C-alpha positions, 0 to 999 in steps of 0.5 A, spaced: 555 506 467 550 502 471 551 502 478 553 496 482 548 493 486 548 493 493 550 486 496 547 486 503 542 491 506 544 497 509 545 498 517 538 502 519 539 509 520 535 508 526 535 501 530 529 503 534 523 507 535 527 511 540 533 512 535 527 514 530 525 520 534 531 523 536 534 522 529 528 526 526 529 532 531 537 532 530 538 529 523 532 530 518 537 529 512 538 522 514 531 521 511 534 523 504 540 519 505 536 512 507 532 513 501 539 514 496 542 508 499 535 503 499 536 497 495 531 497 490 527 491 486 523 491 480 515 492 481 514 485 479 518 479 479 517 474 474 519 466 474 526 468 471 528 474 476 533 472 481 531 474 488 536 476 493 536 472 500 537 478 504 531 480 508 531 487 511 535 487 518 530 491 521 523 487 521 520 485 528 521 477 530 515 473 528 514 471 536 514 479 538 507 480 541 504 487 538 500 490 543 499 498 544 502 497 551 509 495 549 509 499 542 511 505 545 518 502 548 519 496 544 524 496 539 521 496 532 528 494 529 530 487 530 532 480 527 528 479 521 523 473 520 527 468 515 522 462 515 522 461 508 527 455 505 533 457 501 529 454 495 524 459 496 529 465 497 531 463 490 525 464 486 519 469 487 513 466 491 508 468 486 511 470 480 508 476 476 504 478 482 504 483 488 502 483 495 502 490 498 501 492 505 497 499 505 498 504 511 496 511 508 489 511 511 491 516 517 493 522 513 486 522 510 484 522 518 481 515 517 484 512 523 478 507 525 479 499 525 472 496 527 469 499 533 476 502 535 475 509 533 483 511 533 486 504 532 491 507 527 493 513 531 498 510 535 504 511 530 509 506 534 504 500 534 503 502 527 510 501 525 511 495 529 505 492 525 508 494 519 515 492 520 512 485 522 508 485 516 513 487 511 518 481 514 513 476 512 515 471 506 512 473 500 510 481 502 512 485 496 512 492 499 508 498 502 503 503 500 503 509 505 504 517 506 510 520 506 511 521 514 510 513 514 515 512 509 520 516 512 519 512 518 520 506 515 526 508 511 530 510 517 528 503 520 531 500 514 524 496 513 524 498 505 530 494 503 528 490 497 521 492 497 516 496 492 515 503 495 508 506 493 507 513 495 500 515 497 498 522 493 492 525 494 490 525 501 486 532 502 479 529 501 479 528 509 474 523 512 467 525 513 469 533 511 464 537 507 470 537 501 471 530 502 470 529 494 475 535 492 480 530 494 486 535 493 493 532 492 496 534 498 501 528 499 507 525 494 508 529 488 511 525 482 517 529 483 517 527 490 517 519 488 523 520 483 527 524 488 526 518 493 527 513 488 520 510 490 517 505 485 510 507 484 504 512 486 497 511 488 491 516 487 484 515 490 478 517 485 471 518 488 466 520 483 459 523 486 455 525 480 451 530 485 458 533 488 462 538 483 468 537 487 469 530 484 470 534 477 476 538 480 479 531 483 478 528 476 481 533 472 487 533 477 488 525 477 488 526 469 494 531 470 497 526 475 497 520 471 500 524 465 506 526 470 507 519 472 507 517 465 512 522 463 517 519 469 515 512 467 512 511 474 506 506 475 500 509 478 495 505 481 488 509 480 483 507 486 476 509 483 469 509 486 462 511 484 459 514 491 454 518 494 452 521 500 447 517 505 445 521 511 451 526 510 456 520 510 459 518 503 458 511 501 462 507 495 457 503 491 460 496 490 454 494 485 457 491 479 454 497 474 458 502 479 464 498 479 464 497 472 463 505 470 468 507 475 473 502 472 471 505 465 472 512 467 479 511 471 482 507 465 481 513 460 484 518 464 490 522 461 494 522 455 496 515 456 495 509 460 501 506 459 503 506 466 496 506 469 494 500 474 487 499 477 486 498 484 479 495 485 474 493 490 471 486 490 463 487 488 458 486 493 456 480 489 463 476 488 460 473 482 460 479 478 467 480 478 469 476 472 464 481 468 466 487 471 474 486 470 472 485 462 471 493 462 479 494 462 485 491 459 489 495 465 493 490 470 489 491 477 490 489 484 484 488 489 483 493 495 482 490 502 476 495 504 472 494 510 472 487 512 470 487 519 470 481 523 469 476 517 476 476 514 475 469 512 470 471 508 474 476 505 479 471 503 474 467 499 472 473 495 480 475 494 481 468 492 476 467 487 477 474 484 485 473 483 484 468 478 481 473 473 486 475 468 487 482 469 488 481 477 495 481 479 495 482 486 492 485 493 493 491 496 490 490 503 491 494 510 487 495 516 484 488 515 491 485 515 495 490 520 489 489 525 486 483 525 480 481 530 485 475 533 491 480 533 495 475 529 498 480 524 503 474 521 498 469 520 493 474 517 499 476 512 501 469 511 494 467 509 493 473 504 500 471 501 498 464 500 492 466 496 497 469 490 
């Protein structure tokens, strides 16, 4: 028997950050309970897919100022943003496309945004920014590690959203073993148990580092396991090298082409594999680069710096390519230079 579809968003287990901390200490089982009752949606909505008018009740309001000074005491759960019209709610804003907010950086020890070395270390501020971003019209979901997704589950911010679990976080930023990127995050069975919608893995390959082979082998077996559960897995491939001891991703056309070819051939089937790819150093190379595979792909944000407008332009052009189906962007939208999270997210959505 097909279970009845919920007609309204569930009341959040934790209406505020203060309640969130208390609930984690006193009722850890509340996380599994929140996952079990979460209202799910398809990975992709097409032009014929009905879209519920419910908006998660726990997102911060559009006029909430997100600052580090208020993040520790402000309620994350508030009135949802409902800026879209009734006709907008009746159809997908970008049929067949994905707009995902990424927040899996802290679990790999990558906390910096621009010149702020510990910008993403303040969990209360990060949650505020995430809830605001998720409340914006056209945002489909979030990519994060288990701890962040558990917080968002309790806050009720994942209702009717695509939830992607980050799987390998063992390649800590700056570590000697960074390329032996163990799967220390979500396992396929964890994603199934929580009713999440997809997984993501990072595949960085340095031909001079033996640790890359272990990561490559583990990635292939994880793609197999995800396919066995019929769960999409987003593979983020890079060719990289160490420069003065620091790992650098090669964004040249040849390197990105090669990384896509390697990622596309992982495992015993590619039926459930997506690619998560960067825009090349020369954006004009993207059309040829993306001819390397027929797998659906999303663009990652990467290190944007102060030139967010330039990034928008690169994303806009790449989104016109036939295999590119959306954006997965984190720090540049959650921590824009001008501080306007809603504005940055809305602009990114408009590119779709």
